[in-house]
Each structure stands twice: as C-alpha cells, then as structure tokens.
N, CA, C and O atoms as a Tripos MOL2 file, in Angstrom:
@<TRIPOS>MOLECULE
protein
  296   295    74     0     0
PROTEIN
NO_CHARGES

@<TRIPOS>ATOM
      1 N           0.8320   -1.1970    0.0000 N.3       1 MET1
      2 CA          0.0000    0.0000    0.0000 C.3       1 MET1
      3 C           0.8730    1.2570    0.0000 C.2       1 MET1
      4 O           0.6400    2.1820   -0.7770 O.2       1 MET1
      5 N           1.8750    1.2810    0.8730 N.am      2 PHE2
      6 CA          2.7560    2.4470    0.9510 C.3       2 PHE2
      7 C           3.4910    2.6560   -0.3670 C.2       2 PHE2
      8 O           3.6720    3.7940   -0.7990 O.2       2 PHE2
      9 N           3.9160    1.5740   -1.0100 N.am      3 LYS3
     10 CA          4.6290    1.6910   -2.2820 C.3       3 LYS3
     11 C           3.7470    2.3210   -3.3500 C.2       3 LYS3
     12 O           4.2190    3.1520   -4.1260 O.2       3 LYS3
     13 N           2.4790    1.9410   -3.4030 N.am      4 LYS4
     14 CA          1.5680    2.4930   -4.3940 C.3       4 LYS4
     15 C           1.3770    3.9960   -4.1900 C.2       4 LYS4
     16 O           1.3820    4.7720   -5.1460 O.2       4 LYS4
     17 N           1.2120    4.3850   -2.9440 N.am      5 ILE5
     18 CA          1.0460    5.8110   -2.6340 C.3       5 ILE5
     19 C           2.3150    6.5650   -2.9880 C.2       5 ILE5
     20 O           2.2560    7.6490   -3.5700 O.2       5 ILE5
     21 N           3.4490    6.0040   -2.6450 N.am      6 PHE6
     22 CA          4.7370    6.6430   -2.9350 C.3       6 PHE6
     23 C           4.9280    6.7970   -4.4440 C.2       6 PHE6
     24 O           5.3550    7.8560   -4.9040 O.2       6 PHE6
     25 N           4.6200    5.7590   -5.2160 N.am      7 VAL7
     26 CA          4.7550    5.8150   -6.6670 C.3       7 VAL7
     27 C           3.8000    6.8620   -7.2470 C.2       7 VAL7
     28 O           4.1830    7.6130   -8.1440 O.2       7 VAL7
     29 N           2.5810    6.9180   -6.7530 N.am      8 CYS8
     30 CA          1.6220    7.9270   -7.2260 C.3       8 CYS8
     31 C           2.1250    9.3390   -6.9500 C.2       8 CYS8
     32 O           2.0400   10.2120   -7.8140 O.2       8 CYS8
     33 N           2.6430    9.5620   -5.7590 N.am      9 LEU9
     34 CA          3.1750   10.8800   -5.4130 C.3       9 LEU9
     35 C           4.3880   11.2240   -6.2710 C.2       9 LEU9
     36 O           4.5550   12.3690   -6.6900 O.2       9 LEU9
     37 N           5.2220   10.2430   -6.5270 N.am     10 LEU10
     38 CA          6.3900   10.4640   -7.3640 C.3      10 LEU10
     39 C           5.9710   10.8370   -8.7900 C.2      10 LEU10
     40 O           6.5520   11.7400   -9.3920 O.2      10 LEU10
     41 N           4.9820   10.1530   -9.3180 N.am     11 VAL11
     42 CA          4.4830   10.4580  -10.6590 C.3      11 VAL11
     43 C           3.8870   11.8640  -10.6960 C.2      11 VAL11
     44 O           4.1510   12.6210  -11.6300 O.2      11 VAL11
     45 N           3.0940   12.2170   -9.6990 N.am     12 LEU12
     46 CA          2.5010   13.5570   -9.6520 C.3      12 LEU12
     47 C           3.5790   14.6350   -9.5420 C.2      12 LEU12
     48 O           3.4900   15.6800  -10.1870 O.2      12 LEU12
     49 N           4.5730   14.3790   -8.7370 N.am     13 HIS13
     50 CA          5.6660   15.3430   -8.5770 C.3      13 HIS13
     51 C           6.4150   15.5160   -9.9030 C.2      13 HIS13
     52 O           6.7390   16.6380  -10.2930 O.2      13 HIS13
     53 N           6.6810   14.4250  -10.5810 N.am     14 THR14
     54 CA          7.3740   14.4870  -11.8650 C.3      14 THR14
     55 C           6.5440   15.2450  -12.8960 C.2      14 THR14
     56 O           7.0800   16.0670  -13.6400 O.2      14 THR14
     57 N           5.2590   14.9810  -12.9450 N.am     15 CYS15
     58 CA          4.3790   15.7080  -13.8700 C.3      15 CYS15
     59 C           4.3870   17.1990  -13.5610 C.2      15 CYS15
     60 O           4.4100   18.0230  -14.4740 O.2      15 CYS15
     61 N           4.3670   17.5410  -12.3040 N.am     16 ASN16
     62 CA          4.4190   18.9430  -11.9060 C.3      16 ASN16
     63 C           5.7060   19.5890  -12.3910 C.2      16 ASN16
     64 O           5.6790   20.7110  -12.8970 O.2      16 ASN16
     65 N           6.8280   18.9040  -12.2470 N.am     17 LEU17
     66 CA          8.1030   19.4550  -12.6970 C.3      17 LEU17
     67 C           8.1140   19.6480  -14.2080 C.2      17 LEU17
     68 O           8.5840   20.6720  -14.7030 O.2      17 LEU17
     69 N           7.6030   18.6750  -14.9300 N.am     18 VAL18
     70 CA          7.6230   18.7420  -16.3910 C.3      18 VAL18
     71 C           6.6980   19.8270  -16.9090 C.2      18 VAL18
     72 O           7.0910   20.6110  -17.7730 O.2      18 VAL18
     73 N           5.4890   19.8850  -16.4040 N.am     19 TYR19
     74 CA          4.5010   20.8120  -16.9490 C.3      19 TYR19
     75 C           4.5490   22.2040  -16.3290 C.2      19 TYR19
     76 O           3.8940   23.1180  -16.8310 O.2      19 TYR19
     77 N           5.3010   22.3840  -15.2610 N.am     20 SER20
     78 CA          5.3930   23.7160  -14.6710 C.3      20 SER20
     79 C           6.5960   24.4810  -15.1840 C.2      20 SER20
     80 O           6.7530   25.6590  -14.8630 O.2      20 SER20
     81 N           7.4540   23.8430  -15.9760 N.am     21 ILE21
     82 CA          8.5880   24.5430  -16.5500 C.3      21 ILE21
     83 C           8.0500   25.5830  -17.5220 C.2      21 ILE21
     84 O           7.2820   25.2750  -18.4330 O.2      21 ILE21
     85 N           8.4700   26.7990  -17.3060 N.am     22 ARG22
     86 CA          7.9640   27.8780  -18.1530 C.3      22 ARG22
     87 C           8.8800   28.0400  -19.3440 C.2      22 ARG22
     88 O          10.0880   27.8240  -19.2440 O.2      22 ARG22
     89 N           8.3230   28.4110  -20.4390 N.am     23 ASN23
     90 CA          9.1510   28.7170  -21.5920 C.3      23 ASN23
     91 C           9.0150   30.2000  -21.8940 C.2      23 ASN23
     92 O           8.2680   30.9160  -21.2270 O.2      23 ASN23
     93 N           9.7310   30.6440  -22.8850 N.am     24 CYS24
     94 CA          9.7590   32.0780  -23.1700 C.3      24 CYS24
     95 C           8.4520   32.5930  -23.7540 C.2      24 CYS24
     96 O           8.3090   33.7990  -23.9550 O.2      24 CYS24
     97 N           7.5020   31.7210  -24.0290 N.am     25 ASN25
     98 CA          6.2030   32.1690  -24.5220 C.3      25 ASN25
     99 C           5.2860   32.5960  -23.3840 C.2      25 ASN25
    100 O           4.2400   33.1990  -23.6210 O.2      25 ASN25
    101 N           5.6730   32.2880  -22.1560 N.am     26 ASP26
    102 CA          4.9250   32.7250  -20.9900 C.3      26 ASP26
    103 C           5.3850   34.1250  -20.5980 C.2      26 ASP26
    104 O           6.5240   34.5040  -20.8680 O.2      26 ASP26
    105 N           4.5130   34.8820  -19.9720 N.am     27 CYS27
    106 CA          4.9090   36.1730  -19.4300 C.3      27 CYS27
    107 C           5.7210   35.8980  -18.1730 C.2      27 CYS27
    108 O           5.1940   35.4060  -17.1760 O.2      27 CYS27
    109 N           7.0060   36.2200  -18.2310 N.am     28 GLN28
    110 CA          7.8930   35.9010  -17.1110 C.3      28 GLN28
    111 C           8.9900   36.9520  -16.9730 C.2      28 GLN28
    112 O           9.2140   37.7540  -17.8800 O.2      28 GLN28
    113 N           9.6600   36.9370  -15.8450 N.am     29 ILE29
    114 CA         10.7570   37.8630  -15.6030 C.3      29 ILE29
    115 C          11.8030   37.6550  -16.6920 C.2      29 ILE29
    116 O          12.1450   36.5230  -17.0320 O.2      29 ILE29
    117 N          12.3060   38.7590  -17.2340 N.am     30 TYR30
    118 CA         13.1540   38.6630  -18.4300 C.3      30 TYR30
    119 C          14.3600   37.7640  -18.2610 C.2      30 TYR30
    120 O          14.7630   37.1040  -19.2190 O.2      30 TYR30
    121 N          14.9550   37.7110  -17.0670 N.am     31 TYR31
    122 CA         16.1570   36.8860  -16.9260 C.3      31 TYR31
    123 C          15.8410   35.4020  -16.7540 C.2      31 TYR31
    124 O          16.7550   34.5900  -16.6050 O.2      31 TYR31
    125 N          14.5620   35.0410  -16.7720 N.am     32 SER32
    126 CA         14.1770   33.6300  -16.7870 C.3      32 SER32
    127 C          14.1720   33.0690  -18.2030 C.2      32 SER32
    128 O          14.0720   31.8570  -18.3930 O.2      32 SER32
    129 N          14.2760   33.9270  -19.1750 N.am     33 CYS33
    130 CA         14.2510   33.5310  -20.5890 C.3      33 CYS33
    131 C          15.6460   33.7440  -21.1780 C.2      33 CYS33
    132 O          16.1000   34.8800  -21.3110 O.2      33 CYS33
    133 N          16.3150   32.6580  -21.5260 N.am     34 LYS34
    134 CA         17.6910   32.7420  -22.0250 C.3      34 LYS34
    135 C          17.8100   33.6470  -23.2430 C.2      34 LYS34
    136 O          18.7750   34.4040  -23.3500 O.2      34 LYS34
    137 N          16.8560   33.5860  -24.1590 N.am     35 ALA35
    138 CA         16.9160   34.4190  -25.3620 C.3      35 ALA35
    139 C          16.8950   35.9060  -25.0030 C.2      35 ALA35
    140 O          17.6240   36.6970  -25.6010 O.2      35 ALA35
    141 N          16.0740   36.2830  -24.0430 N.am     36 ALA36
    142 CA         16.0090   37.6880  -23.6230 C.3      36 ALA36
    143 C          17.3130   38.1170  -22.9590 C.2      36 ALA36
    144 O          17.8040   39.2200  -23.2030 O.2      36 ALA36
    145 N          17.8680   37.2530  -22.1290 N.am     37 VAL37
    146 CA         19.1390   37.5700  -21.4520 C.3      37 VAL37
    147 C          20.2450   37.7320  -22.4910 C.2      37 VAL37
    148 O          21.0330   38.6740  -22.4210 O.2      37 VAL37
    149 N          20.3020   36.8200  -23.4480 N.am     38 ASP38
    150 CA         21.3270   36.9050  -24.4860 C.3      38 ASP38
    151 C          21.2200   38.2120  -25.2660 C.2      38 ASP38
    152 O          22.2310   38.8580  -25.5410 O.2      38 ASP38
    153 N          20.0010   38.5990  -25.6210 N.am     39 HIS39
    154 CA         19.8190   39.8670  -26.3310 C.3      39 HIS39
    155 C          20.2490   41.0470  -25.4600 C.2      39 HIS39
    156 O          20.9230   41.9590  -25.9380 O.2      39 HIS39
    157 N          19.8670   41.0290  -24.2100 N.am     40 ALA40
    158 CA         20.1800   42.1460  -23.3180 C.3      40 ALA40
    159 C          21.6910   42.2890  -23.1030 C.2      40 ALA40
    160 O          22.2070   43.4020  -23.0010 O.2      40 ALA40
    161 N          22.3850   41.1630  -23.0350 N.am     41 ARG41
    162 CA         23.8280   41.2280  -22.7760 C.3      41 ARG41
    163 C          24.6700   41.3570  -24.0360 C.2      41 ARG41
    164 O          25.6680   42.0780  -24.0390 O.2      41 ARG41
    165 N          24.2850   40.6710  -25.1050 N.am     42 LEU42
    166 CA         25.1680   40.5590  -26.2600 C.3      42 LEU42
    167 C          24.8100   41.4720  -27.4220 C.2      42 LEU42
    168 O          25.6650   41.7710  -28.2550 O.2      42 LEU42
    169 N          23.5740   41.9140  -27.4910 N.am     43 LYS43
    170 CA         23.1270   42.7220  -28.6390 C.3      43 LYS43
    171 C          22.4910   44.0110  -28.1460 C.2      43 LYS43
    172 O          21.2830   44.2050  -28.2800 O.2      43 LYS43
    173 N          23.2910   44.8750  -27.5860 N.am     44 GLN44
    174 CA         22.7720   46.1250  -27.0380 C.3      44 GLN44
    175 C          22.7120   47.1760  -28.1400 C.2      44 GLN44
    176 O          23.6540   47.9410  -28.3480 O.2      44 GLN44
    177 N          21.5690   47.1920  -28.8450 N.am     45 ASN45
    178 CA         21.3840   48.1530  -29.9280 C.3      45 ASN45
    179 C          19.9140   48.5670  -29.9890 C.2      45 ASN45
    180 O          19.1080   48.1450  -29.1600 O.2      45 ASN45
    181 N          19.5770   49.3830  -30.9620 N.am     46 ASP46
    182 CA         18.2000   49.8840  -31.0880 C.3      46 ASP46
    183 C          17.2050   48.7630  -31.3800 C.2      46 ASP46
    184 O          16.0660   48.7990  -30.9130 O.2      46 ASP46
    185 N          17.6400   47.7680  -32.1530 N.am     47 GLU47
    186 CA         16.7490   46.6450  -32.4700 C.3      47 GLU47
    187 C          16.3600   45.8920  -31.2000 C.2      47 GLU47
    188 O          15.1960   45.5320  -31.0230 O.2      47 GLU47
    189 N          17.3170   45.6580  -30.3270 N.am     48 THR48
    190 CA         17.0370   44.9700  -29.0630 C.3      48 THR48
    191 C          16.1080   45.8070  -28.1930 C.2      48 THR48
    192 O          15.1990   45.2760  -27.5540 O.2      48 THR48
    193 N          16.3370   47.1130  -28.1710 N.am     49 LYS49
    194 CA         15.4630   48.0050  -27.3940 C.3      49 LYS49
    195 C          14.0260   47.9040  -27.8920 C.2      49 LYS49
    196 O          13.0950   47.8450  -27.0890 O.2      49 LYS49
    197 N          13.8400   47.8850  -29.2140 N.am     50 GLN50
    198 CA         12.4970   47.7700  -29.7820 C.3      50 GLN50
    199 C          11.8760   46.4110  -29.4660 C.2      50 GLN50
    200 O          10.6820   46.3250  -29.1770 O.2      50 GLN50
    201 N          12.6860   45.3420  -29.5190 N.am     51 LEU51
    202 CA         12.1750   44.0130  -29.1770 C.3      51 LEU51
    203 C          11.6710   43.9750  -27.7420 C.2      51 LEU51
    204 O          10.5980   43.4350  -27.4720 O.2      51 LEU51
    205 N          12.4490   44.5530  -26.8100 N.am     52 PHE52
    206 CA         12.0340   44.5710  -25.4110 C.3      52 PHE52
    207 C          10.7820   45.4060  -25.2190 C.2      52 PHE52
    208 O           9.9120   45.0390  -24.4290 O.2      52 PHE52
    209 N          10.6740   46.5240  -25.9290 N.am     53 GLU53
    210 CA          9.4750   47.3580  -25.8110 C.3      53 GLU53
    211 C           8.2310   46.5980  -26.2560 C.2      53 GLU53
    212 O           7.1670   46.7480  -25.6560 O.2      53 GLU53
    213 N           8.3550   45.7790  -27.3080 N.am     54 LYS54
    214 CA          7.2280   44.9900  -27.7930 C.3      54 LYS54
    215 C           6.9470   43.7800  -26.9030 C.2      54 LYS54
    216 O           5.8090   43.3190  -26.8170 O.2      54 LYS54
    217 N           7.9820   43.2710  -26.2460 N.am     55 ALA55
    218 CA          7.8500   42.0320  -25.4710 C.3      55 ALA55
    219 C           7.3550   42.2490  -24.0430 C.2      55 ALA55
    220 O           6.9300   41.2930  -23.3940 O.2      55 ALA55
    221 N           7.3980   43.4760  -23.5410 N.am     56 VAL56
    222 CA          7.0010   43.7400  -22.1590 C.3      56 VAL56
    223 C           5.5420   43.3680  -21.9560 C.2      56 VAL56
    224 O           4.6650   43.7870  -22.7110 O.2      56 VAL56
    225 N           5.2980   42.5670  -20.9130 N.am     57 CYS57
    226 CA          3.9230   42.1420  -20.6270 C.3      57 CYS57
    227 C           3.5280   42.4580  -19.1920 C.2      57 CYS57
    228 O           2.4340   42.1050  -18.7510 O.2      57 CYS57
    229 N           4.4170   43.1210  -18.4650 N.am     58 GLY58
    230 CA          4.0970   43.4950  -17.0970 C.3      58 GLY58
    231 C           5.3460   43.6320  -16.2480 C.2      58 GLY58
    232 O           6.4700   43.5920  -16.7470 O.2      58 GLY58
    233 N           5.1230   43.7930  -14.9620 N.am     59 THR59
    234 CA          6.2290   43.8650  -14.0110 C.3      59 THR59
    235 C           5.8920   43.0020  -12.8040 C.2      59 THR59
    236 O           4.7460   42.6010  -12.6020 O.2      59 THR59
    237 N           6.9090   42.7300  -12.0170 N.am     60 GLU60
    238 CA          6.7380   41.9450  -10.8040 C.3      60 GLU60
    239 C           7.6830   42.5120   -9.7540 C.2      60 GLU60
    240 O           8.7940   42.9330  -10.0750 O.2      60 GLU60
    241 N           7.2460   42.5230   -8.5160 N.am     61 ILE61
    242 CA          8.1000   42.9920   -7.4290 C.3      61 ILE61
    243 C           8.9230   41.8100   -6.9250 C.2      61 ILE61
    244 O           8.3780   40.7770   -6.5360 O.2      61 ILE61
    245 N          10.2450   41.9780   -6.9400 N.am     62 GLU62
    246 CA         11.1400   40.9340   -6.4560 C.3      62 GLU62
    247 C          12.2010   41.6040   -5.5880 C.2      62 GLU62
    248 O          12.9350   42.4760   -6.0540 O.2      62 GLU62
    249 N          12.2750   41.1960   -4.3440 N.am     63 ASP63
    250 CA         13.2120   41.7770   -3.3840 C.3      63 ASP63
    251 C          13.0620   43.2940   -3.2890 C.2      63 ASP63
    252 O          14.0470   44.0180   -3.1380 O.2      63 ASP63
    253 N          11.8370   43.7580   -3.3790 N.am     64 GLY64
    254 CA         11.5590   45.1790   -3.2390 C.3      64 GLY64
    255 C          11.7650   45.9950   -4.5060 C.2      64 GLY64
    256 O          11.5040   47.1980   -4.5130 O.2      64 GLY64
    257 N          12.2280   45.3630   -5.5740 N.am     65 ASP65
    258 CA         12.4560   46.0690   -6.8350 C.3      65 ASP65
    259 C          11.4420   45.6180   -7.8830 C.2      65 ASP65
    260 O          10.9970   44.4710   -7.8820 O.2      65 ASP65
    261 N          11.0900   46.5260   -8.7630 N.am     66 SER66
    262 CA         10.1940   46.1980   -9.8670 C.3      66 SER66
    263 C          11.0300   45.6050  -10.9960 C.2      66 SER66
    264 O          11.9990   46.2170  -11.4450 O.2      66 SER66
    265 N          10.6530   44.4130  -11.4530 N.am     67 VAL67
    266 CA         11.3910   43.7060  -12.4920 C.3      67 VAL67
    267 C          10.4790   43.5380  -13.7090 C.2      67 VAL67
    268 O           9.3020   43.2030  -13.5720 O.2      67 VAL67
    269 N          11.0300   43.7700  -14.8890 N.am     68 ILE68
    270 CA         10.2630   43.6760  -16.1330 C.3      68 ILE68
    271 C           9.9860   42.2200  -16.4800 C.2      68 ILE68
    272 O          10.8520   41.3540  -16.3540 O.2      68 ILE68
    273 N           8.7490   41.9730  -16.9210 N.am     69 LYS69
    274 CA          8.3690   40.6510  -17.4100 C.3      69 LYS69
    275 C           8.1630   40.7470  -18.9200 C.2      69 LYS69
    276 O           7.6490   41.7470  -19.4210 O.2      69 LYS69
    277 N           8.5690   39.6980  -19.6410 N.am     70 VAL70
    278 CA          8.4700   39.7010  -21.0980 C.3      70 VAL70
    279 C           7.8350   38.4270  -21.6200 C.2      70 VAL70
    280 O           7.8110   37.3990  -20.9440 O.2      70 VAL70
    281 N           7.3190   38.5170  -22.8410 N.am     71 ILE71
    282 CA          6.8770   37.3650  -23.6170 C.3      71 ILE71
    283 C           7.8540   37.2440  -24.7650 C.2      71 ILE71
    284 O           8.3110   38.2540  -25.3010 O.2      71 ILE71
    285 N           8.1790   36.0240  -25.1490 N.am     72 ASN72
    286 CA          9.1900   35.8030  -26.1800 C.3      72 ASN72
    287 C           8.8540   36.5310  -27.4820 C.2      72 ASN72
    288 O           7.8170   36.2850  -28.0980 O.2      72 ASN72
    289 N           9.7260   37.4060  -27.8770 N.am     73 ARG73
    290 CA          9.6870   38.0600  -29.1780 C.3      73 ARG73
    291 C          11.0860   38.0100  -29.7700 C.2      73 ARG73
    292 O          11.3890   38.7110  -30.7350 O.2      73 ARG73
    293 N          11.9290   37.1820  -29.1890 N.am     74 PHE74
    294 CA         13.3510   37.1680  -29.5400 C.3      74 PHE74
    295 C          13.6480   36.0980  -30.5290 C.2      74 PHE74
    296 O          14.7970   35.9390  -30.9400 O.2      74 PHE74
@<TRIPOS>BOND
     1     1     2 1
     2     2     3 1
     3     3     4 2
     4     3     5 am
     5     5     6 1
     6     6     7 1
     7     7     8 2
     8     7     9 am
     9     9    10 1
    10    10    11 1
    11    11    12 2
    12    11    13 am
    13    13    14 1
    14    14    15 1
    15    15    16 2
    16    15    17 am
    17    17    18 1
    18    18    19 1
    19    19    20 2
    20    19    21 am
    21    21    22 1
    22    22    23 1
    23    23    24 2
    24    23    25 am
    25    25    26 1
    26    26    27 1
    27    27    28 2
    28    27    29 am
    29    29    30 1
    30    30    31 1
    31    31    32 2
    32    31    33 am
    33    33    34 1
    34    34    35 1
    35    35    36 2
    36    35    37 am
    37    37    38 1
    38    38    39 1
    39    39    40 2
    40    39    41 am
    41    41    42 1
    42    42    43 1
    43    43    44 2
    44    43    45 am
    45    45    46 1
    46    46    47 1
    47    47    48 2
    48    47    49 am
    49    49    50 1
    50    50    51 1
    51    51    52 2
    52    51    53 am
    53    53    54 1
    54    54    55 1
    55    55    56 2
    56    55    57 am
    57    57    58 1
    58    58    59 1
    59    59    60 2
    60    59    61 am
    61    61    62 1
    62    62    63 1
    63    63    64 2
    64    63    65 am
    65    65    66 1
    66    66    67 1
    67    67    68 2
    68    67    69 am
    69    69    70 1
    70    70    71 1
    71    71    72 2
    72    71    73 am
    73    73    74 1
    74    74    75 1
    75    75    76 2
    76    75    77 am
    77    77    78 1
    78    78    79 1
    79    79    80 2
    80    79    81 am
    81    81    82 1
    82    82    83 1
    83    83    84 2
    84    83    85 am
    85    85    86 1
    86    86    87 1
    87    87    88 2
    88    87    89 am
    89    89    90 1
    90    90    91 1
    91    91    92 2
    92    91    93 am
    93    93    94 1
    94    94    95 1
    95    95    96 2
    96    95    97 am
    97    97    98 1
    98    98    99 1
    99    99   100 2
   100    99   101 am
   101   101   102 1
   102   102   103 1
   103   103   104 2
   104   103   105 am
   105   105   106 1
   106   106   107 1
   107   107   108 2
   108   107   109 am
   109   109   110 1
   110   110   111 1
   111   111   112 2
   112   111   113 am
   113   113   114 1
   114   114   115 1
   115   115   116 2
   116   115   117 am
   117   117   118 1
   118   118   119 1
   119   119   120 2
   120   119   121 am
   121   121   122 1
   122   122   123 1
   123   123   124 2
   124   123   125 am
   125   125   126 1
   126   126   127 1
   127   127   128 2
   128   127   129 am
   129   129   130 1
   130   130   131 1
   131   131   132 2
   132   131   133 am
   133   133   134 1
   134   134   135 1
   135   135   136 2
   136   135   137 am
   137   137   138 1
   138   138   139 1
   139   139   140 2
   140   139   141 am
   141   141   142 1
   142   142   143 1
   143   143   144 2
   144   143   145 am
   145   145   146 1
   146   146   147 1
   147   147   148 2
   148   147   149 am
   149   149   150 1
   150   150   151 1
   151   151   152 2
   152   151   153 am
   153   153   154 1
   154   154   155 1
   155   155   156 2
   156   155   157 am
   157   157   158 1
   158   158   159 1
   159   159   160 2
   160   159   161 am
   161   161   162 1
   162   162   163 1
   163   163   164 2
   164   163   165 am
   165   165   166 1
   166   166   167 1
   167   167   168 2
   168   167   169 am
   169   169   170 1
   170   170   171 1
   171   171   172 2
   172   171   173 am
   173   173   174 1
   174   174   175 1
   175   175   176 2
   176   175   177 am
   177   177   178 1
   178   178   179 1
   179   179   180 2
   180   179   181 am
   181   181   182 1
   182   182   183 1
   183   183   184 2
   184   183   185 am
   185   185   186 1
   186   186   187 1
   187   187   188 2
   188   187   189 am
   189   189   190 1
   190   190   191 1
   191   191   192 2
   192   191   193 am
   193   193   194 1
   194   194   195 1
   195   195   196 2
   196   195   197 am
   197   197   198 1
   198   198   199 1
   199   199   200 2
   200   199   201 am
   201   201   202 1
   202   202   203 1
   203   203   204 2
   204   203   205 am
   205   205   206 1
   206   206   207 1
   207   207   208 2
   208   207   209 am
   209   209   210 1
   210   210   211 1
   211   211   212 2
   212   211   213 am
   213   213   214 1
   214   214   215 1
   215   215   216 2
   216   215   217 am
   217   217   218 1
   218   218   219 1
   219   219   220 2
   220   219   221 am
   221   221   222 1
   222   222   223 1
   223   223   224 2
   224   223   225 am
   225   225   226 1
   226   226   227 1
   227   227   228 2
   228   227   229 am
   229   229   230 1
   230   230   231 1
   231   231   232 2
   232   231   233 am
   233   233   234 1
   234   234   235 1
   235   235   236 2
   236   235   237 am
   237   237   238 1
   238   238   239 1
   239   239   240 2
   240   239   241 am
   241   241   242 1
   242   242   243 1
   243   243   244 2
   244   243   245 am
   245   245   246 1
   246   246   247 1
   247   247   248 2
   248   247   249 am
   249   249   250 1
   250   250   251 1
   251   251   252 2
   252   251   253 am
   253   253   254 1
   254   254   255 1
   255   255   256 2
   256   255   257 am
   257   257   258 1
   258   258   259 1
   259   259   260 2
   260   259   261 am
   261   261   262 1
   262   262   263 1
   263   263   264 2
   264   263   265 am
   265   265   266 1
   266   266   267 1
   267   267   268 2
   268   267   269 am
   269   269   270 1
   270   270   271 1
   271   271   272 2
   272   271   273 am
   273   273   274 1
   274   274   275 1
   275   275   276 2
   276   275   277 am
   277   277   278 1
   278   278   279 1
   279   279   280 2
   280   279   281 am
   281   281   282 1
   282   282   283 1
   283   283   284 2
   284   283   285 am
   285   285   286 1
   286   286   287 1
   287   287   288 2
   288   287   289 am
   289   289   290 1
   290   290   291 1
   291   291   292 2
   292   291   293 am
   293   293   294 1
   294   294   295 1
   295   295   296 2
@<TRIPOS>SUBSTRUCTURE
     1 MET1         2 RESIDUE 1 A MET
     2 PHE2         6 RESIDUE 1 A PHE
     3 LYS3        10 RESIDUE 1 A LYS
     4 LYS4        14 RESIDUE 1 A LYS
     5 ILE5        18 RESIDUE 1 A ILE
     6 PHE6        22 RESIDUE 1 A PHE
     7 VAL7        26 RESIDUE 1 A VAL
     8 CYS8        30 RESIDUE 1 A CYS
     9 LEU9        34 RESIDUE 1 A LEU
    10 LEU10       38 RESIDUE 1 A LEU
    11 VAL11       42 RESIDUE 1 A VAL
    12 LEU12       46 RESIDUE 1 A LEU
    13 HIS13       50 RESIDUE 1 A HIS
    14 THR14       54 RESIDUE 1 A THR
    15 CYS15       58 RESIDUE 1 A CYS
    16 ASN16       62 RESIDUE 1 A ASN
    17 LEU17       66 RESIDUE 1 A LEU
    18 VAL18       70 RESIDUE 1 A VAL
    19 TYR19       74 RESIDUE 1 A TYR
    20 SER20       78 RESIDUE 1 A SER
    21 ILE21       82 RESIDUE 1 A ILE
    22 ARG22       86 RESIDUE 1 A ARG
    23 ASN23       90 RESIDUE 1 A ASN
    24 CYS24       94 RESIDUE 1 A CYS
    25 ASN25       98 RESIDUE 1 A ASN
    26 ASP26      102 RESIDUE 1 A ASP
    27 CYS27      106 RESIDUE 1 A CYS
    28 GLN28      110 RESIDUE 1 A GLN
    29 ILE29      114 RESIDUE 1 A ILE
    30 TYR30      118 RESIDUE 1 A TYR
    31 TYR31      122 RESIDUE 1 A TYR
    32 SER32      126 RESIDUE 1 A SER
    33 CYS33      130 RESIDUE 1 A CYS
    34 LYS34      134 RESIDUE 1 A LYS
    35 ALA35      138 RESIDUE 1 A ALA
    36 ALA36      142 RESIDUE 1 A ALA
    37 VAL37      146 RESIDUE 1 A VAL
    38 ASP38      150 RESIDUE 1 A ASP
    39 HIS39      154 RESIDUE 1 A HIS
    40 ALA40      158 RESIDUE 1 A ALA
    41 ARG41      162 RESIDUE 1 A ARG
    42 LEU42      166 RESIDUE 1 A LEU
    43 LYS43      170 RESIDUE 1 A LYS
    44 GLN44      174 RESIDUE 1 A GLN
    45 ASN45      178 RESIDUE 1 A ASN
    46 ASP46      182 RESIDUE 1 A ASP
    47 GLU47      186 RESIDUE 1 A GLU
    48 THR48      190 RESIDUE 1 A THR
    49 LYS49      194 RESIDUE 1 A LYS
    50 GLN50      198 RESIDUE 1 A GLN
    51 LEU51      202 RESIDUE 1 A LEU
    52 PHE52      206 RESIDUE 1 A PHE
    53 GLU53      210 RESIDUE 1 A GLU
    54 LYS54      214 RESIDUE 1 A LYS
    55 ALA55      218 RESIDUE 1 A ALA
    56 VAL56      222 RESIDUE 1 A VAL
    57 CYS57      226 RESIDUE 1 A CYS
    58 GLY58      230 RESIDUE 1 A GLY
    59 THR59      234 RESIDUE 1 A THR
    60 GLU60      238 RESIDUE 1 A GLU
    61 ILE61      242 RESIDUE 1 A ILE
    62 GLU62      246 RESIDUE 1 A GLU
    63 ASP63      250 RESIDUE 1 A ASP
    64 GLY64      254 RESIDUE 1 A GLY
    65 ASP65      258 RESIDUE 1 A ASP
    66 SER66      262 RESIDUE 1 A SER
    67 VAL67      266 RESIDUE 1 A VAL
    68 ILE68      270 RESIDUE 1 A ILE
    69 LYS69      274 RESIDUE 1 A LYS
    70 VAL70      278 RESIDUE 1 A VAL
    71 ILE71      282 RESIDUE 1 A ILE
    72 ASN72      286 RESIDUE 1 A ASN
    73 ARG73      290 RESIDUE 1 A ARG
    74 PHE74      294 RESIDUE 1 A PHE
C-alpha cells in the first residue's frame, strides 16, 4: 500500500516538474528567458530596445524592486 502511494506521489511530482517549466512564450521575468538575457547582454542596440518594448507584458516585485516581465519576441 505504501509503495503504491509513494509511486503515485512520485508520478505527480514528476508531472508537476515537467509541466510547470515555463518557456519564453509565458509572461515571465526577463532573466528567466535565455533568449532575452542573451539579447540584453550581447546585442545592445536599437533593435534589441524595440524588441524589449514589444515584449514587455508586465512587471513583478522581487526583493523590493520592480522587475520587467516579457513574452518571447526574440
């Protein structure tokens, strides 16, 4: 009985890990999206600025600071 419950919990936990992983198509903090980070660090030009302006989908408070959230446009 305990093994069955343990296996069920393990399966549910694994499903949660797999399906809760966010991708860049979700509205998320910009540094959670590798493509956005790469653009911000490696391609600092007007095109990147325009991409970020179009990609902004909100803000979030983290450690007392407002952080930009983006949707993948990169």
